[in-house]
N, C-alpha and C positions, 0 to 999 in steps of 0.2 A: 570638587566640593570639599571645604575644609571641615575639621572636626566639630567646630561650633555649629555649623549648619546641619551636619549629620545628626547632632544631638538635640536639635530644636525642630520638632515636627512642623511647626508653623513655617519656619524658615525653609525647610525642605520642600514643603508644599509650594511655597512661593517660588523657589528655585525651579521646580518642575513646571509650574505654570508659565514662567518666563521662557523656559526652554521650549515648551510647546508653542507658545505664541511666536517665537522666532521661526520655528520650523514651519508652522502654518503660513506665516507671512511670506516666507521664501517660496514655499510650494505654490501658493496662490499667485505668485508672480510669473510662474511658468505653466500653469494650467488653470482652467476655469475654477472659480470659487466653489461651484457645486460639486467639483470633483475632489474636494479636500474636506474630510470629515474629522471633527474632533470633539463634538458634544457627546456626552455619555449615551444619550438615547440613539445617536447615530452609529456609534462604534460597538454597541452591544452585539449586533448580529455577527460581528467578526471575532468574538471572544474565544472561539474554539473551532476546531474542524470536526470530523466525524467521531473523534475521541472526546466525548462530552464530559468525561470525568475531570478533565483539567481545563480551566478557563482563566483567561487573563485579557483584560481590555488593553488595546494598543493606545499609545499616546496620540497617534494620528493615523487615519486611513486615507490613502491616496488612490484615486481611480483614474489613471491616465487614459487618454483617448487616442494618442498618437505615439509613435516610437520616439519622436523628439521629446515628448513630455516624459517618457520613461527615462531617457538618458539624462535629461535635466534634473529630474527628481533624484536619480542616483548620484549625480555630481554634487547636489546640495547635501544629501545625507553623508556622503563621503567627506566633504569639507567640514561638516559640523560633527563628525564622528557619531552619527545617529545610526543605530542598527536598522536593518531592512529585512522584513519577512515577506517573501513573495507568496501570493495566494491565488489559487484558481477557483474551483467550484466548492472547495471546503469539504470534499468527501473523504479525505484521507483519514486513516484509522490509527495513526500512531502519534498524533500531535505535531506533525511536521509543520503545520501552518499555525500553531499556537502563537499568538502575538507576543511581542516584547513590550513590556510596560513602558519602556523609555524609547520605543522605536516606532518606525513607520511600517504599517502593513500595506504592501503594494499589491492592490487587487488588479489582476490582469483580465478581469471578466469581459471587458469591452473589446478585447482582441479576439473576436469570434467569427472571423470570416474564412471561408474556404477559398483560397487564392487561385488554385489550379488543380484540376484532375487531368492527368495525362495518361490516357488508356494505352498509348503505344509504349511509353516507358514504364507503365504500371506503377505510377507514383501519384501522390497527392501532396500538394504544398499548402499548409494550413497555418493559421495563427494559433498561438498557444491556448487560447480560450475556447477553441472548437471542441464540442463534445465528442467523445470517442465514437459513439454510435453514429453521429452525423457524418463522419468520414465514410463509413460503409453505405449510408443512405445516399450520399452524393455519388459514390462510385457504382452503385447498383445498376444504373442504366447501361453501364459498360460491362456488366456481368463480372464485376470485380468487388473486392471488399478488403477491409483492414482486419487482420486476423486477431490480434490481442483483444480480448473481450472480458474485462473485469466485470464483476456482477453489478457494479455501479455505472456501467457504460452509458446508460441513458442520461447520466448527469455529469460524470467525471470528465475532465478535460485532458487533451493530449499533453499540455504542459505539465499537469500533475502526473500523468502516466510516465513522462520522461523523468521527472524528479524522483519517482518511487520505483521505476523499472517494473511497472505493473504487468500482470500476466493475464489470467482468466482461465476459463475451462478448456480452451483450445491451445493453451501454451505448450502442452506436452508435444504436440506434433508441429506446431507452427512457431513456437518460441515466444519469448518475452518481448517487452518493448525494445530492449537492446538489440534484438535480432531483426527488428522491423522498422527501425529508424535509420535513414541514410544521412541526414544533415540537420543541423540545428543552428539557428542564428539568434543572436541576442546582444547583451551588453555585460561587460565586466562591472565589478562593484563601483568603479569610478566613472561609469557611464561611457566607456569606450566600446565601440562595436567589436564583436567577436563572432567567429564562425567555427563550427565543429563538423567534421565529416565532409562528405561530398555526395553529389548526385551521381557521380561515376561509380564504378565498381570498387574503387579504392581511393583513399585520400593520401596525399603526401605527408610525410613526417610521422610523428607518434600518433597512436590511435587514441586521441583525446575524447572521441565520442564515447568510448567505453568508460572513460572517467566521468564524463558529464552525466550519462544516464544512470540514475540511482543515487546521485549525489545530494538529493533532498534539499535543493535550493541553497547549498552552501558555497557553490563555486561561481555561478553566473546566473543572470536573469534570461530565460529563454523566451523569445518573442515569436519565432517562426520555426516550423518543423516540416521536413519532407519525409514522408513515410512510404514504405513499400505497400503495394496492393497486390493481391493474388486473385486468381480466377475463382469465382463461385463454383463449388463442386456440382457436378451433374446430379449427384444423388447423395443422400445421407440417411442413415438409420441409427437408432439408439436402442441399446439393450438395457433393460432393467433387470438386474440379477439380485435375488434375495438370498441372505445367509442367516442361518439360525445361530451362528457362532461368529463372534467378532474376529477371532484368529483366522478362521477360514476365509473371511472376507479380505483381511489383510494379506494373507498368503496368495489369494487369487490375483491381487494387483501385481505382486512380484511375478507370479506365474505367467500372466499375460505378456509382460515385457520380456520375460525370459524366453518366451516362445517366438520372439522376433517380431512381435506385433507392436506397432506404435499407433494406438487409437487416436482419433481426432480429439477425443476427450475421455478422461477416465476419472470419475469423481466418486466419492464415498460419503455416506451420511449414516450416523448411528440412529438407533431407535427413537430417542427423545427428539432428535432433529426432524426425522421424517414425520413424527406425530405433529410437531409444530407447523411444519410446512403443509402437510395434508389438510389440516384444519383451516389453513389460510387460502391455498390456491386449488385444492382438490386435484392434484396431479396424477392420482391413481397409484400412489405408492403402497407397498405392502407394509401395513402397520404391525404385522406380527413378526417381522424380520428383526434380528438383532442389528443388522446393518444392510444397506443396499449399495450396489455399485451401478453407476450409469456409465456405459461404455459406448462410445460413438464411433462409427466408421463413415468416412466420406471419400468421394472419388467418382469414378465411372460406375454405372450400375453393376458391371461385372466385378470390378474391384470390391465394391461394397458387399456384394453377395458372398464372395469368397472369404473376405475378412470377417464378416459377421459369423459365418459358419465356423471358422477357426476359433473365434473368441468364445462362441457358445460351447464348443468342445472343451476348451481350457477351463471355463467357468464351472461347467458340470463336473469335470474331474477334480476341481478345487473344492467341491462340496456345496455348490449352490443349491438351495432348497427350492428355488423357483426362478424361472427365466421368462421374460416377456420381451419380444422384439417389436418395436414400433411398426405398425402396418401402413402408416401414411405420414405425411408431413405434419398434419395437425397433431397426431399423437406424439410424434418426436418432440415437437415444440412444447407439448404439455408436460412431457417428462422433464424437459430442461427448465420449464417455468418454475418447477419446485426448487431446483438447485439455485436458480437465479434469484429466488425470493427467500432464500434461507435467512438472510439478515433481517429483513423486515418481519418475517414470521417470528423470529426470536424476540423482536421488539414488542410483539403482541402479547407475549407471555411473561414479560419481565419489565419493570420500570427502566432498567438500564442493562447493558451488557458490555463487556470488554472483549474484543475480538483479538485473539493471539494470532501469531503468524510465523511459526517456526518451520523449519524444514529438516526432515530426517531421512535416512535410507529407507527405501520402500519396504524392505524386509522387516523393519522394526515398527510398522504401523500398528499392529496388534498390541505390541508391548506398551506403546505409549497410551493407547486407548484404555487398556486395562489399568495402567498407572493413574491416568486421569480419573478413572472411576474411584480409586482409592483416595485421591486428593479431594474429591467431592465430599467424602466423609470427613476428612481431616479439617477442611475449611468450612464445612457446613454450607456449601453453596452448590447450586446446580450448574452443570456444564453440558451444552449441546455441541455436537461435533460435526463439522463438514470439512472435507479435505479435497485438495487437488491431488488425489491419491497417486496419479500416474507419476508425478515428480516429487512426491513425498512432502508437499506443502500443506501444513496443518492449519486449520482455522477453528480452534476450540473457542466457543463463545461462552464466557463465564457470566452467569446471570446474577445481578445484584441490584440493590437500591442505593443510588448515590446519595440520597438524603440521610442514609445511615452511615456515619463515619466509620464504624467498626466493620460494616460490610465492605466498604470501599477498601479498607486496609487489608481485610482478608482476601479480597479479590486481587489486589496487587501482589500479595504473597503467593496466591494460587498461580497467577500468571507467571511470576518469576520462577516458580518451581517447574512449570511446564517448559519454560525456555531453557533452564539449566539442564533438565533431563534431556531435552533435544540435543544439546551440545554433547552431553555425556554419551548419547547414543550414536554420535558421529555426525550430527547435523549442525544447523546454524540457528541464530536467534531470530532471523527474519528471512522471508522468502520474497515477498512482493509489497508489503505494506510499509517497509522502511523502519528505521529506528526511532526517529523523532525524539520525543521526550519519554515515551512509554518504555522503551527498551534500553535507555541509557545505562542503567545499572547492570543489565544483563550483558552489555558489551564488555564489562569488566571480567566476566566469566569466560567469554570466548577468546578475547584478545589480550595479549600481554602488554605491559606498559610500553615496551619498545615498539610493538605493532601499532598501538594507539598513537604514539608520537609520530610514527611515519604517516599515518592518516592526517594528523594535524599539520604536518609539514606540507603535505599536498594542498590542504586548504589554504595555508598561508601563501603558497606560491600564486594562487589566484586572488586571495583576499588577505593581504598582510595585516590589516587592522582587525580582521575577524568580525566584520560588520554584517555579513550575509547570514541570516538565520543562526545567530550565535546561540550557544548553549544546547545545541541539538546534536544528535548522532554520536559525537565523540566525547566520552565522559572525561572529566578531569581526574588527575591523580588523587586528589582529596576525596572526591566522590567514591572512587573505587576503594580507597583505603577504608572509608566508613562502611561501605558495603561488605568488605571483608570482615570488619569487626562485628557487624551484625550477624554474619554467618557463625562467628565464634560464639556470640551470645546465645544464638539459637541452637548451638550444639551441632551444627551441620559441618563444621570445619575445624580441625585442630589448629591451634594458634600458629604452629610452625608453617602451615600452608598459606598464611595470610600474605606472604610476599608475592604470590602470583597475581594479586590484585594491584 
């Protein structure tokens, strides 16, 4: 587009309209007309994912129904230099599926079939649009299940789980998505078929599966996934431990792991979060506690009995003010229903929330909780906290009103400070939600320019034109430079240190 067009809004609009018309015409030639959306009223539902603070309508939405249509759509976009953003269920919390205003949002929602459950190999082969929980439901008749269980598992899809390397409350013992996926098949940016991993115990060549999982849609379009299934435990019990001091609760988490115990789940909630949850689902939480821990043991009845006893001893020695062990399966599920509903419970007490997702060493849990309490005063915003405490993955939910621009700005600053403190404490800016657009600037804090360039080099090896989910995950040098200058203006960083951005 030349300078004259750029400086003429009418000409620019006409240029965009012509561009969209060309893309729509070519997509309609390879898939049904009803599968190509471009009118404003049809594309509005795709303007954001679970991070609703940022919205952008796509130029076109494509809903392919076959693999051939996916490949053809990618070839068209690649030839026309049109950005492509893959979308699953839209439950992501970092803006990973935020549309590109000049691009195609490729919705893979129609790829929702479970292709095979193999109880002998303990695997399931599913399309990318299959819901996380649906895999376990299909495997249940064989006494098997899929272990990663994000809180959104009733809605989130396996394709999105692969993109973000999702975890869940049982990731401490059974691992993240990366530990439970054997093989993925899909297409490169130019529509060529590609396969990662293997259904065997190992795959030949470089371990590109580990590169794909967590790449946030920047490297390839995943269509089919083979996951591991594991046997349903014979027994499971959950301990609810109350603490009247946040530091005691944080120390208890580290003490449980230090005792050589790897619980099936080890979660933590602070007092404001338990109050919000209890009002919503009535899980039986201790509302007087400064924090509660949910510690689960699973296995044979004998293993569970022994492990629960050991955990109770550690928790009491760590200063627990109250301990309740689930007496039956109904009570165990009730304890977990509160944790699983932490996000919707927060939505009931605030117009909007921004969920952070950093990871820190377990021994620093209390430090960051106390720091967050001071940040609440600094930014005049409330924050409720829920953690995958066992692996140090934090989910502070900052409560705000997106209709108030100043609140949104303060919320962004609040979140950035949490992420920066997490890095300073020896952690990372993301655990399982991904970087997307939300944590772009925070990547400038954790990674040097040379490290970010290496990441970008990897992307270019798969996507030389940088058309797949552009503008996400890896910040530009100019963005990081501006972020550094902002730190100087805010008095957070001496000017001499700006070079690290």
